N, C-alpha and C positions, 0 to 999 in steps of 0.2 A: 294857505288860505283854504277855508272850507265853505262850500255853498250848501246850506242846510235845507234848500228847498228846490229840488228838481223833480220833474216827472218824466220817466222814460217811456213816453207814450208815442213818440214819432220815430222810433228806431226801426229802420227798414227790416233788419234781420228778424226782429220779434214779430212784426206784422206779417212778413212773408211766411213765418212758421205757424202763425195762428190767424186763419182767414177771418175769424169773427172779431179780432181785436181792432182792426181798422174801422169796422163799422161802429163798434162801441165808442172808440175815440171820437168819431165824428158825431154820432147821434146822441151820445150821453155826455161825454166830456166837452164837446163843442169845439174841437180843433179840426180844421178842414184842409190845411196845406199838406202837400205830399210828404210822406215819410222820408227820412234821410238816413244814410248809412251810419252805423255807430261811430265810425271814424270822424264824422262831422261833429258829433257831440264832444268827442275827445279833443278835437282840434279847438273847439270853442273854449273848453276848459283851459287848454294850453295857452291860448291867446289872452284869456282873462287872468292868467296867473293863479288859477284855482287848482290846488293839488288833489283835494278830495271833494266828492259830491254825494249828498244824501239823496237816495232814490225813493220816491214816494208812490206806492200803488194805492188804489181805492177799491174796496170790495163793496159792490153795489148789488149784492145778490137779492135782497128783499125788495128794494125799490125799483131796480131796473134789470134784474136777472142777468147780471154780468159782473165781470171784474175789469177794471181799467188797469190792466197789467196785474198778473197774479204774483203771489209771494214766491212761487217757484221760478217765475221769469226774472224777478228781481234777484233772487239767489244765483241764478245762472249768470247774470251780468256781474255780480260780485265775484264769482269764481273766475270770470274772464279777466277782470281788471281790479287790482288791489286798491285803486283810487276810489272805487265805488263803495259806499256804505248803505246797505239796504235797510229800509224800514218795512215792516209787515203792515197789512191791513186786514181786519176782520169785520164782519157785519155783526154788530152787537145783538141784533134781533134774531140771528141764527142760533139754533140750539148747538151748544158746544163751542161757542166762540172763544171762551177762555182756553179751552184745550187746543183749539186751532192756533191761537196765538202762542201757546207754550211750544207747540211743535215747530212753528215758524222760527222761534228764537233758538230752541235747543237743537233742532235738526237741520234747519236751513241757514242758521247763523245770522239772522236778521237782528238789528240792534235797537229797534224802537217800534212804535205803533203809530200809524197815520189813520185818523178818522176825519171824515168830511160830512158832518151832520146835514148840511144843506143838500148835498147830493145823495147821501145815504138815507136821508129823511127820517131823522130821529132827534129828539131833544137831548143834548149831551148831559143834562142833569136829571134825566129819567132814571131814577135809581134802580128800578126793576130790571131794565135791560142793559144799562151801561156800567153799573157799579161792579158787577162780577168781572168785567173786562178791565176796569181800572185796578181792581184788587190784584188781578193777574199781573198787570204791569208792575205794580208795587213789589209783588213777590219775585218777579223776574229781574227787578232793578233796571227797568228800561224806561225811557221817557215816552210820553205820548204827545203827538202833535194833533190838535183839534182845530179844524178850519173854523175861522170866524171872519165875519165881514162879507163883502161882495163875492158871490160866486159867478164866474163868467159862463158857467155851464147853464144853458137855458132850462135844464131840468133841475137845477139847484134852487131850493126854496129858502129864501133869506130868513124866514121866521125861525128856522132852526139854528141860525148862525150868529146870534148876538153874544158877545163875549161875557156879559154879566152872568150868563148861565153857568160859567165856569167857576164862579166864586165859591159856591158851596163844595165843589169838587176839590178845590185847593184847600178848603178847611178840613174836609173829611179824609183827604189823603195828603197829609202834610209832607210826607216823604216822597211823593210822586212828582217828578218834574213834568210840567205841563207847558207846552209851547203853543202860543197863539201866533199863527202866520198872518202875513199881510198887514201887520200892525192893527188888525181888526177893522181896517177901513171899511165903511166910513165912521165906525165907532171908535175912533182913535183915542179920545179922551177917557172913555170907559176902559179901554184896554190899558192905557197908561195908569189909570187909577188902581186897577186891581193888581197890576204888576208891581207898583210901588208898595202896595199893601201886603202882598204875599210873595215871599222870596222864592217860592217854588214855581212861580210863573215866569216864563221867558217869552220874548217877542221876536219874531223875525221880520226882516226888512223888505219882504217881497210885496211891496205896495205897488200895484199897477191899476190905473183907472183911466188916465188920459195923458197924452203928451209923452215925452221921453222919460226914461228912468231918472235921469238927472233932474229934470223939472219936477217930477212927482216927489222924489225923495227930498229935494230942497223944500218944497212947499209943506210937506207933512212933517218932516223931522226938524228942519231949521226954523220954519216960519210958524207953524201951528203948535208945535211942542217946544222947540228950542233946544239946541245942542247942549246948552248949559244944564238943562234938566237931565238929559241922558248922562252927562258927565258926573253930576252930583248924586243922582238918585238911582240910576239903572246901569252902571258901567259893566256889571257882571251878568246882566240879564238880556242883552241884545245880541241877536245872532244874524249874521249875514245870510240872506236868502234871495235868490233871483226870480224864482217861479219859472224857470226854463221848462218848456220852450215858449211859453207865452211872453216871456221877456228875454232879451239878449243878455247873456251873462256878462259879456265884455262891457256893454254900456252901463249895466247895473253896477259893476265894480267901479267904473269911472265916476258914476253918480255918488257912490259912497265916499270915494276919496276926495270929491269936490266939496264935501259938506263942511270942512274946516274942523273936524274932530281933532282933539289932541292925539299925538302919537300913541299914548297909552290906551285911550278909548278905542281908537281905530284898530289897534292890535287885539283888544278884547273882542270887538265886533267881528273882525275878519277871521280870527283864529282861536284865541284862548278860551272864550266861553263855550264854543262848540266842542273844542278838544276836551275840555273838562267834562261837559255833559255826556259825551260819547265814550269817555274813559280812554282817550288816546294818549294821555300823558302830555309831556311838554316838548315833544319833538316837533318843533315848529316847521310848517310847510307853507 
């Protein structure tokens, strides 16, 4: 099983080594509970049955003069534990962002790009600042995750986070794999529509807004969308994501398993789609 959406923001060892990181996590990312040792993260993965986790940093240099975990810190975690798959983040508004991304991939071993337009404060379809970064992703053959939907960070501006802004990106970069996290909530039907229309768009399940993961996932995926729609139209485009540490990985896995998906769809969501997207082969975990 692969969790495609985790943030290594509350790891005590990282915060102890970087005195500013804890402040950025609180004041920009909006998480206030005490950091935990890395072993707690690993234990939660074990308890949830998750073999590999994608780690997502956010480069907020222009908007907030900080990085919510750096590419180097993500690479450090990857080097410590083979079960971590690191994504990079760059600030598209920064001069040389494509070169920074190339370095993160070729020298640090990172496997994708994470962008959070709400928190980084740019429109994802602003061709002048974002297209050179998307072009770099395409040339490096890496996927890009672009935050859409509600941002829990108080400094995240929702005007930058509507999923329909990704449609022209999907058209202009047909070979670029684009991941929409959180099912784009509350714009779930717009997210569903463009994923059905463009096969290079993927969606992750990290929907959190109220109640338990089981309740939220059932309401959004089973009631508002319908599992039959996922079965028929998007079996190869849905990725499991928890949004740890904002959500408990164990409870999120239980919520996914309670949806009544067919065994084939559940296998695609929990493992196969992510494995293919990340180039991990068919060695199931």
